[in-house]
A tleap script that builds the chain and sets N, CA, C and O, in Angstrom:
source leaprc.protein.ff14SB
mol = sequence {
  NMET HIE THR LEU LEU THR VAL ILE ARG LYS
  LYS PRO GLU ILE ALA THR GLU GLU PHE ARG
  ARG PHE MET LYS GLU ASP TYR GLY PRO THR
  TYR LEU GLU LEU PRO GLN THR ARG ALA TYR
  VAL GLN TYR PHE LEU ALA ASP LEU ALA ILE
  ASP ASP ALA GLU ASP PRO ILE ASP ALA ILE
  VAL GLN ILE SER PHE ASP SER VAL GLU GLN
  MET THR GLU ALA LEU GLN ALA ASP SER TYR
  GLN ARG ALA HIE GLU LEU ARG GLN ALA TYR
  MET ARG GLU THR SER VAL GLY ILE HIE SER
  ALA VAL VAL GLU GLU THR ASN ARG LEU CVAL
}
set mol.1.N position { 155.796 207.969 193.227 }
set mol.1.CA position { 154.564 207.277 192.911 }
set mol.1.C position { 154.393 206.121 193.899 }
set mol.1.O position { 155.348 205.400 194.191 }
set mol.2.N position { 153.206 205.955 194.397 }
set mol.2.CA position { 152.861 204.890 195.345 }
set mol.2.C position { 151.883 203.952 194.630 }
set mol.2.O position { 150.766 204.351 194.304 }
set mol.3.N position { 152.299 202.716 194.389 }
set mol.3.CA position { 151.509 201.789 193.572 }
set mol.3.C position { 151.106 200.560 194.359 }
set mol.3.O position { 151.911 199.962 195.072 }
set mol.4.N position { 149.838 200.196 194.214 }
set mol.4.CA position { 149.300 198.961 194.790 }
set mol.4.C position { 149.033 197.981 193.659 }
set mol.4.O position { 148.553 198.366 192.593 }
set mol.5.N position { 149.343 196.724 193.895 }
set mol.5.CA position { 148.952 195.644 193.003 }
set mol.5.C position { 147.996 194.753 193.782 }
set mol.5.O position { 148.288 194.357 194.910 }
set mol.6.N position { 146.862 194.442 193.182 }
set mol.6.CA position { 145.872 193.609 193.848 }
set mol.6.C position { 145.574 192.392 192.989 }
set mol.6.O position { 145.174 192.513 191.831 }
set mol.7.N position { 145.775 191.224 193.568 }
set mol.7.CA position { 145.445 189.957 192.927 }
set mol.7.C position { 143.984 189.662 193.244 }
set mol.7.O position { 143.568 189.737 194.400 }
set mol.8.N position { 143.204 189.324 192.214 }
set mol.8.CA position { 141.766 189.115 192.402 }
set mol.8.C position { 141.350 187.755 191.866 }
set mol.8.O position { 141.715 187.358 190.760 }
set mol.9.N position { 140.577 187.056 192.682 }
set mol.9.CA position { 139.922 185.821 192.258 }
set mol.9.C position { 138.418 186.031 192.374 }
set mol.9.O position { 137.915 186.461 193.412 }
set mol.10.N position { 137.722 185.727 191.312 }
set mol.10.CA position { 136.270 185.877 191.306 }
set mol.10.C position { 135.641 184.725 192.079 }
set mol.10.O position { 136.285 183.709 192.340 }
set mol.11.N position { 134.393 184.898 192.434 }
set mol.11.CA position { 133.647 183.807 193.040 }
set mol.11.C position { 133.446 182.725 191.978 }
set mol.11.O position { 133.227 183.049 190.810 }
set mol.12.N position { 133.515 181.458 192.358 }
set mol.12.CA position { 133.438 180.365 191.378 }
set mol.12.C position { 132.151 180.355 190.553 }
set mol.12.O position { 132.160 179.922 189.400 }
set mol.13.N position { 131.065 180.819 191.121 }
set mol.13.CA position { 129.789 180.778 190.408 }
set mol.13.C position { 129.626 181.919 189.392 }
set mol.13.O position { 128.649 181.938 188.644 }
set mol.14.N position { 130.559 182.854 189.358 }
set mol.14.CA position { 130.499 183.976 188.418 }
set mol.14.C position { 131.252 183.589 187.142 }
set mol.14.O position { 132.413 183.183 187.200 }
set mol.15.N position { 130.591 183.717 186.001 }
set mol.15.CA position { 131.226 183.419 184.714 }
set mol.15.C position { 132.331 184.432 184.428 }
set mol.15.O position { 132.232 185.598 184.811 }
set mol.16.N position { 133.374 183.980 183.757 }
set mol.16.CA position { 134.503 184.852 183.424 }
set mol.16.C position { 134.054 186.081 182.652 }
set mol.16.O position { 134.506 187.187 182.946 }
set mol.17.N position { 133.179 185.913 181.678 }
set mol.17.CA position { 132.717 187.041 180.864 }
set mol.17.C position { 131.978 188.067 181.726 }
set mol.17.O position { 132.168 189.272 181.559 }
set mol.18.N position { 131.147 187.593 182.637 }
set mol.18.CA position { 130.400 188.496 183.520 }
set mol.18.C position { 131.349 189.218 184.476 }
set mol.18.O position { 131.181 190.409 184.738 }
set mol.19.N position { 132.340 188.501 184.994 }
set mol.19.CA position { 133.327 189.106 185.888 }
set mol.19.C position { 134.078 190.230 185.172 }
set mol.19.O position { 134.234 191.322 185.718 }
set mol.20.N position { 134.536 189.964 183.964 }
set mol.20.CA position { 135.282 190.974 183.209 }
set mol.20.C position { 134.396 192.161 182.850 }
set mol.20.O position { 134.856 193.302 182.892 }
set mol.21.N position { 133.153 191.921 182.503 }
set mol.21.CA position { 132.226 193.017 182.219 }
set mol.21.C position { 132.065 193.887 183.458 }
set mol.21.O position { 132.127 195.114 183.377 }
set mol.22.N position { 131.857 193.241 184.613 }
set mol.22.CA position { 131.709 193.955 185.882 }
set mol.22.C position { 132.945 194.813 186.172 }
set mol.22.O position { 132.826 195.985 186.527 }
set mol.23.N position { 134.120 194.221 186.018 }
set mol.23.CA position { 135.355 194.946 186.298 }
set mol.23.C position { 135.504 196.174 185.400 }
set mol.23.O position { 135.865 197.253 185.868 }
set mol.24.N position { 135.224 196.000 184.104 }
set mol.24.CA position { 135.400 197.084 183.129 }
set mol.24.C position { 134.334 198.169 183.250 }
set mol.24.O position { 134.650 199.356 183.170 }
set mol.25.N position { 133.093 197.780 183.439 }
set mol.25.CA position { 131.985 198.728 183.357 }
set mol.25.C position { 131.494 199.261 184.697 }
set mol.25.O position { 130.994 200.384 184.761 }
set mol.26.N position { 131.625 198.489 185.758 }
set mol.26.CA position { 131.071 198.891 187.054 }
set mol.26.C position { 132.156 199.205 188.091 }
set mol.26.O position { 132.159 200.283 188.686 }
set mol.27.N position { 133.058 198.274 188.297 }
set mol.27.CA position { 134.042 198.409 189.371 }
set mol.27.C position { 135.146 199.408 189.035 }
set mol.27.O position { 135.390 200.343 189.798 }
set mol.28.N position { 135.801 199.219 187.922 }
set mol.28.CA position { 136.909 200.096 187.530 }
set mol.28.C position { 136.557 201.563 187.499 }
set mol.28.O position { 137.301 202.381 188.039 }
set mol.29.N position { 135.428 201.930 186.873 }
set mol.29.CA position { 135.081 203.357 186.785 }
set mol.29.C position { 134.928 204.057 188.135 }
set mol.29.O position { 135.039 205.281 188.201 }
set mol.30.N position { 134.679 203.318 189.204 }
set mol.30.CA position { 134.577 203.986 190.509 }
set mol.30.C position { 135.907 204.619 190.894 }
set mol.30.O position { 135.929 205.613 191.619 }
set mol.31.N position { 137.019 204.056 190.419 }
set mol.31.CA position { 138.334 204.623 190.727 }
set mol.31.C position { 138.603 205.892 189.934 }
set mol.31.O position { 139.424 206.715 190.338 }
set mol.32.N position { 137.921 206.055 188.812 }
set mol.32.CA position { 138.063 207.276 188.027 }
set mol.32.C position { 137.462 208.472 188.754 }
set mol.32.O position { 137.828 209.616 188.482 }
set mol.33.N position { 136.539 208.211 189.677 }
set mol.33.CA position { 135.924 209.277 190.467 }
set mol.33.C position { 136.848 209.806 191.559 }
set mol.33.O position { 136.577 210.844 192.162 }
set mol.34.N position { 137.931 209.090 191.806 }
set mol.34.CA position { 138.863 209.503 192.858 }
set mol.34.C position { 139.927 210.418 192.249 }
set mol.34.O position { 140.736 209.958 191.444 }
set mol.35.N position { 139.943 211.690 192.611 }
set mol.35.CA position { 140.925 212.598 192.017 }
set mol.35.C position { 142.370 212.228 192.366 }
set mol.35.O position { 143.299 212.679 191.696 }
set mol.36.N position { 142.565 211.427 193.389 }
set mol.36.CA position { 143.907 211.034 193.803 }
set mol.36.C position { 144.503 209.949 192.889 }
set mol.36.O position { 145.719 209.759 192.878 }
set mol.37.N position { 143.677 209.250 192.140 }
set mol.37.CA position { 144.151 208.145 191.301 }
set mol.37.C position { 144.984 208.687 190.146 }
set mol.37.O position { 144.506 209.516 189.371 }
set mol.38.N position { 146.229 208.225 190.026 }
set mol.38.CA position { 147.113 208.641 188.940 }
set mol.38.C position { 147.150 207.602 187.822 }
set mol.38.O position { 147.369 207.944 186.660 }
set mol.39.N position { 146.938 206.348 188.170 }
set mol.39.CA position { 146.893 205.276 187.167 }
set mol.39.C position { 146.015 204.161 187.706 }
set mol.39.O position { 146.021 203.858 188.899 }
set mol.40.N position { 145.266 203.562 186.805 }
set mol.40.CA position { 144.432 202.412 187.168 }
set mol.40.C position { 144.421 201.484 185.956 }
set mol.40.O position { 143.910 201.849 184.897 }
set mol.41.N position { 144.981 200.289 186.109 }
set mol.41.CA position { 145.093 199.335 185.011 }
set mol.41.C position { 144.564 197.984 185.479 }
set mol.41.O position { 144.917 197.504 186.557 }
set mol.42.N position { 143.717 197.381 184.656 }
set mol.42.CA position { 143.200 196.039 184.935 }
set mol.42.C position { 143.874 195.053 183.976 }
set mol.42.O position { 143.896 195.269 182.764 }
set mol.43.N position { 144.417 193.976 184.530 }
set mol.43.CA position { 145.008 192.901 183.740 }
set mol.43.C position { 144.138 191.664 183.949 }
set mol.43.O position { 144.009 191.192 185.079 }
set mol.44.N position { 143.543 191.133 182.889 }
set mol.44.CA position { 142.735 189.920 182.983 }
set mol.44.C position { 143.595 188.745 182.557 }
set mol.44.O position { 144.271 188.801 181.529 }
set mol.45.N position { 143.569 187.674 183.353 }
set mol.45.CA position { 144.511 186.579 183.176 }
set mol.45.C position { 143.831 185.269 182.793 }
set mol.45.O position { 142.665 185.030 183.108 }
set mol.46.N position { 144.592 184.438 182.110 }
set mol.46.CA position { 144.212 183.050 181.836 }
set mol.46.C position { 145.435 182.207 182.189 }
set mol.46.O position { 146.506 182.397 181.613 }
set mol.47.N position { 145.283 181.289 183.121 }
set mol.47.CA position { 146.407 180.474 183.571 }
set mol.47.C position { 146.936 179.589 182.442 }
set mol.47.O position { 146.172 179.036 181.649 }
set mol.48.N position { 148.260 179.471 182.393 }
set mol.48.CA position { 148.893 178.604 181.403 }
set mol.48.C position { 148.991 177.168 181.897 }
set mol.48.O position { 148.975 176.230 181.100 }
set mol.49.N position { 149.091 176.999 183.189 }
set mol.49.CA position { 149.183 175.656 183.768 }
set mol.49.C position { 148.218 175.569 184.941 }
set mol.49.O position { 148.177 176.456 185.794 }
set mol.50.N position { 147.458 174.514 184.972 }
set mol.50.CA position { 146.498 174.319 186.062 }
set mol.50.C position { 146.868 173.020 186.768 }
set mol.50.O position { 146.794 171.940 186.180 }
set mol.51.N position { 147.266 173.134 188.031 }
set mol.51.CA position { 147.666 171.950 188.792 }
set mol.51.C position { 146.775 171.707 190.004 }
set mol.51.O position { 147.034 170.793 190.787 }
set mol.52.N position { 145.728 172.513 190.167 }
set mol.52.CA position { 144.789 172.407 191.282 }
set mol.52.C position { 145.435 172.673 192.638 }
set mol.52.O position { 144.806 172.434 193.668 }
set mol.53.N position { 146.664 173.158 192.663 }
set mol.53.CA position { 147.298 173.507 193.936 }
set mol.53.C position { 146.636 174.736 194.531 }
set mol.53.O position { 146.531 174.863 195.751 }
set mol.54.N position { 146.190 175.637 193.670 }
set mol.54.CA position { 145.436 176.804 194.116 }
set mol.54.C position { 144.530 177.256 192.977 }
set mol.54.O position { 144.742 176.897 191.818 }
set mol.55.N position { 143.526 178.039 193.317 }
set mol.55.CA position { 142.599 178.535 192.302 }
set mol.55.C position { 143.293 179.513 191.372 }
set mol.55.O position { 144.222 180.210 191.782 }
set mol.56.N position { 142.847 179.571 190.116 }
set mol.56.CA position { 143.466 180.511 189.180 }
set mol.56.C position { 143.223 181.959 189.592 }
set mol.56.O position { 142.238 182.272 190.261 }
set mol.57.N position { 144.126 182.824 189.187 }
set mol.57.CA position { 143.982 184.262 189.403 }
set mol.57.C position { 143.230 184.810 188.200 }
set mol.57.O position { 143.606 184.547 187.058 }
set mol.58.N position { 142.175 185.564 188.449 }
set mol.58.CA position { 141.342 186.085 187.370 }
set mol.58.C position { 141.783 187.460 186.893 }
set mol.58.O position { 141.600 187.793 185.722 }
set mol.59.N position { 142.362 188.265 187.780 }
set mol.59.CA position { 142.791 189.609 187.397 }
set mol.59.C position { 143.837 190.119 188.375 }
set mol.59.O position { 143.924 189.681 189.523 }
set mol.60.N position { 144.621 191.054 187.880 }
set mol.60.CA position { 145.513 191.849 188.720 }
set mol.60.C position { 145.218 193.300 188.388 }
set mol.60.O position { 145.157 193.681 187.219 }
set mol.61.N position { 145.036 194.101 189.421 }
set mol.61.CA position { 144.746 195.516 189.226 }
set mol.61.C position { 145.914 196.325 189.775 }
set mol.61.O position { 146.412 196.057 190.868 }
set mol.62.N position { 146.340 197.310 189.007 }
set mol.62.CA position { 147.404 198.226 189.414 }
set mol.62.C position { 146.786 199.601 189.630 }
set mol.62.O position { 146.147 200.158 188.737 }
set mol.63.N position { 146.985 200.136 190.828 }
set mol.63.CA position { 146.465 201.466 191.164 }
set mol.63.C position { 147.627 202.296 191.696 }
set mol.63.O position { 148.355 201.862 192.589 }
set mol.64.N position { 147.791 203.492 191.138 }
set mol.64.CA position { 148.895 204.351 191.574 }
set mol.64.C position { 148.386 205.697 192.068 }
set mol.64.O position { 147.413 206.254 191.558 }
set mol.65.N position { 149.090 206.196 193.089 }
set mol.65.CA position { 148.810 207.493 193.694 }
set mol.65.C position { 150.130 208.244 193.815 }
set mol.65.O position { 151.197 207.636 193.740 }
set mol.66.N position { 150.068 209.547 194.000 }
set mol.66.CA position { 151.283 210.337 194.143 }
set mol.66.C position { 152.011 210.061 195.460 }
set mol.66.O position { 153.230 210.208 195.538 }
set mol.67.N position { 151.259 209.659 196.500 }
set mol.67.CA position { 151.869 209.465 197.811 }
set mol.67.C position { 151.011 208.524 198.654 }
set mol.67.O position { 149.877 208.208 198.295 }
set mol.68.N position { 151.565 208.086 199.767 }
set mol.68.CA position { 150.822 207.269 200.725 }
set mol.68.C position { 149.626 208.058 201.250 }
set mol.68.O position { 148.545 207.499 201.438 }
set mol.69.N position { 149.817 209.340 201.482 }
set mol.69.CA position { 148.738 210.177 201.992 }
set mol.69.C position { 147.581 210.272 200.986 }
set mol.69.O position { 146.411 210.226 201.368 }
set mol.70.N position { 147.918 210.402 199.714 }
set mol.70.CA position { 146.885 210.445 198.670 }
set mol.70.C position { 146.129 209.119 198.612 }
set mol.70.O position { 144.908 209.105 198.451 }
set mol.71.N position { 146.848 208.010 198.744 }
set mol.71.CA position { 146.208 206.702 198.747 }
set mol.71.C position { 145.265 206.571 199.939 }
set mol.71.O position { 144.128 206.124 199.790 }
set mol.72.N position { 145.730 206.954 201.101 }
set mol.72.CA position { 144.911 206.872 202.311 }
set mol.72.C position { 143.643 207.693 202.157 }
set mol.72.O position { 142.555 207.242 202.516 }
set mol.73.N position { 143.782 208.883 201.630 }
set mol.73.CA position { 142.638 209.750 201.402 }
set mol.73.C position { 141.648 209.110 200.424 }
set mol.73.O position { 140.438 209.137 200.650 }
set mol.74.N position { 142.166 208.538 199.344 }
set mol.74.CA position { 141.312 207.905 198.333 }
set mol.74.C position { 140.562 206.704 198.909 }
set mol.74.O position { 139.380 206.514 198.623 }
set mol.75.N position { 141.238 205.905 199.709 }
set mol.75.CA position { 140.621 204.692 200.253 }
set mol.75.C position { 139.574 204.989 201.323 }
set mol.75.O position { 138.871 204.082 201.768 }
set mol.76.N position { 139.464 206.241 201.737 }
set mol.76.CA position { 138.431 206.647 202.682 }
set mol.76.C position { 137.269 207.353 201.996 }
set mol.76.O position { 136.288 207.709 202.650 }
set mol.77.N position { 137.369 207.558 200.696 }
set mol.77.CA position { 136.345 208.292 199.945 }
set mol.77.C position { 135.086 207.451 199.728 }
set mol.77.O position { 135.131 206.220 199.743 }
set mol.78.N position { 133.972 208.139 199.527 }
set mol.78.CA position { 132.697 207.460 199.260 }
set mol.78.C position { 132.772 206.585 198.022 }
set mol.78.O position { 132.197 205.496 198.008 }
set mol.79.N position { 133.463 207.029 196.987 }
set mol.79.CA position { 133.592 206.256 195.746 }
set mol.79.C position { 134.266 204.912 196.013 }
set mol.79.O position { 133.835 203.883 195.492 }
set mol.80.N position { 135.323 204.923 196.825 }
set mol.80.CA position { 135.998 203.670 197.154 }
set mol.80.C position { 135.076 202.762 197.960 }
set mol.80.O position { 135.072 201.549 197.749 }
set mol.81.N position { 134.309 203.318 198.862 }
set mol.81.CA position { 133.373 202.520 199.654 }
set mol.81.C position { 132.331 201.864 198.750 }
set mol.81.O position { 131.942 200.719 198.978 }
set mol.82.N position { 131.874 202.593 197.716 }
set mol.82.CA position { 130.934 202.009 196.749 }
set mol.82.C position { 131.587 200.860 195.988 }
set mol.82.O position { 130.956 199.830 195.756 }
set mol.83.N position { 132.840 201.032 195.602 }
set mol.83.CA position { 133.566 199.973 194.901 }
set mol.83.C position { 133.668 198.730 195.788 }
set mol.83.O position { 133.475 197.605 195.328 }
set mol.84.N position { 133.971 198.955 197.052 }
set mol.84.CA position { 134.072 197.841 197.997 }
set mol.84.C position { 132.735 197.091 198.107 }
set mol.84.O position { 132.712 195.861 198.138 }
set mol.85.N position { 131.654 197.820 198.163 }
set mol.85.CA position { 130.328 197.190 198.243 }
set mol.85.C position { 129.989 196.440 196.956 }
set mol.85.O position { 129.426 195.347 197.009 }
set mol.86.N position { 130.323 197.010 195.812 }
set mol.86.CA position { 130.046 196.363 194.520 }
set mol.86.C position { 130.772 195.026 194.392 }
set mol.86.O position { 130.206 194.051 193.898 }
set mol.87.N position { 132.009 194.986 194.835 }
set mol.87.CA position { 132.813 193.783 194.609 }
set mol.87.C position { 132.370 192.578 195.424 }
set mol.87.O position { 132.725 191.447 195.094 }
set mol.88.N position { 131.610 192.798 196.470 }
set mol.88.CA position { 131.205 191.687 197.329 }
set mol.88.C position { 130.415 190.616 196.579 }
set mol.88.O position { 130.466 189.445 196.955 }
set mol.89.N position { 129.694 190.989 195.535 }
set mol.89.CA position { 128.908 190.026 194.766 }
set mol.89.C position { 129.761 189.252 193.761 }
set mol.89.O position { 129.325 188.216 193.258 }
set mol.90.N position { 130.974 189.740 193.460 }
set mol.90.CA position { 131.783 189.153 192.392 }
set mol.90.C position { 133.099 188.541 192.838 }
set mol.90.O position { 133.585 187.594 192.218 }
set mol.91.N position { 133.685 189.073 193.913 }
set mol.91.CA position { 135.024 188.661 194.318 }
set mol.91.C position { 135.005 187.968 195.665 }
set mol.91.O position { 134.183 188.268 196.530 }
set mol.92.N position { 135.918 187.047 195.818 }
set mol.92.CA position { 136.096 186.420 197.126 }
set mol.92.C position { 136.681 187.457 198.066 }
set mol.92.O position { 137.554 188.231 197.673 }
set mol.93.N position { 136.216 187.479 199.284 }
set mol.93.CA position { 136.594 188.538 200.222 }
set mol.93.C position { 137.693 188.148 201.207 }
set mol.93.O position { 137.824 188.770 202.261 }
set mol.94.N position { 138.470 187.144 200.882 }
set mol.94.CA position { 139.575 186.769 201.761 }
set mol.94.C position { 140.887 187.075 201.060 }
set mol.94.O position { 140.882 187.515 199.910 }
set mol.95.N position { 141.999 186.852 201.725 }
set mol.95.CA position { 143.292 187.078 201.068 }
set mol.95.C position { 143.483 186.123 199.893 }
set mol.95.O position { 144.306 186.387 199.017 }
set mol.96.N position { 142.737 185.020 199.859 }
set mol.96.CA position { 142.768 184.118 198.706 }
set mol.96.C position { 142.099 184.776 197.514 }
set mol.96.O position { 142.510 184.553 196.375 }
set mol.97.N position { 141.075 185.580 197.756 }
set mol.97.CA position { 140.314 186.208 196.682 }
set mol.97.C position { 140.781 187.594 196.321 }
set mol.97.O position { 140.816 187.956 195.145 }
set mol.98.N position { 141.137 188.372 197.316 }
set mol.98.CA position { 141.620 189.734 197.087 }
set mol.98.C position { 142.843 189.930 197.968 }
set mol.98.O position { 142.759 189.895 199.195 }
set mol.99.N position { 143.967 190.134 197.323 }
set mol.99.CA position { 145.212 190.312 198.079 }
set mol.99.C position { 145.957 191.505 197.502 }
set mol.99.O position { 146.399 191.473 196.354 }
set mol.100.N position { 146.093 192.556 198.299 }
set mol.100.CA position { 146.787 193.769 197.853 }
set mol.100.C position { 148.180 193.843 198.454 }
set mol.100.O position { 148.414 193.434 199.591 }
set mol.101.N position { 149.096 194.378 197.659 }
set mol.101.CA position { 150.467 194.586 198.113 }
set mol.101.C position { 150.977 195.896 197.534 }
set mol.101.O position { 150.556 196.314 196.455 }
set mol.102.N position { 151.884 196.537 198.255 }
set mol.102.CA position { 152.496 197.782 197.814 }
set mol.102.C position { 153.779 197.443 197.062 }
set mol.102.O position { 154.556 196.598 197.506 }
set mol.103.N position { 153.999 198.092 195.937 }
set mol.103.CA position { 155.240 197.917 195.193 }
set mol.103.C position { 156.330 198.693 195.932 }
set mol.103.O position { 156.269 199.919 196.030 }
set mol.104.N position { 157.324 197.974 196.448 }
set mol.104.CA position { 158.418 198.622 197.163 }
set mol.104.C position { 159.603 198.925 196.252 }
set mol.104.O position { 160.330 199.898 196.453 }
set mol.105.N position { 159.780 198.077 195.252 }
set mol.105.CA position { 160.948 198.244 194.390 }
set mol.105.C position { 160.597 197.680 193.011 }
set mol.105.O position { 159.896 196.674 192.901 }
set mol.106.N position { 161.086 198.333 191.980 }
set mol.106.CA position { 160.888 197.851 190.620 }
set mol.106.C position { 162.253 197.681 189.971 }
set mol.106.O position { 163.105 198.565 190.064 }
set mol.107.N position { 162.458 196.553 189.319 }
set mol.107.CA position { 163.691 196.259 188.626 }
set mol.107.C position { 163.334 195.976 187.169 }
set mol.107.O position { 162.976 194.849 186.828 }
set mol.108.N position { 163.426 196.975 186.319 }
set mol.108.CA position { 163.044 196.836 184.906 }
set mol.108.C position { 164.272 196.376 184.122 }
set mol.108.O position { 165.282 197.078 184.066 }
set mol.109.N position { 164.176 195.183 183.516 }
set mol.109.CA position { 165.299 194.610 182.782 }
set mol.109.C position { 165.247 194.918 181.289 }
set mol.109.O position { 166.286 194.924 180.628 }
set mol.110.N position { 164.104 195.165 180.767 }
set mol.110.CA position { 163.988 195.463 179.327 }
set mol.110.C position { 163.187 196.740 179.156 }
set mol.110.O position { 162.964 197.182 178.029 }
savepdb mol mol.pdb
quit
């Protein structure tokens, strides 16, 4: 399994409720159109401590594919391109706003 985790920060002018509605109803379903997607999970967050050192994280998305090749194929699909266009109105487009990483190793303790 090849899994991506993406940290997402919404644009400051977007209300939390509107951002979550967008993620659930508009953005997330575009990944369901990709036959390569094996898992897609949205985690909506509320920070426990705010120190103004950095902006809060609004969501983390987990997307899994069977292989790197399947992921590459999915990220070139029209559905993914539509998702990318949709998010421009809601998410910051820098590594501060959208930052994806590949899970290389998992250490499950419980």
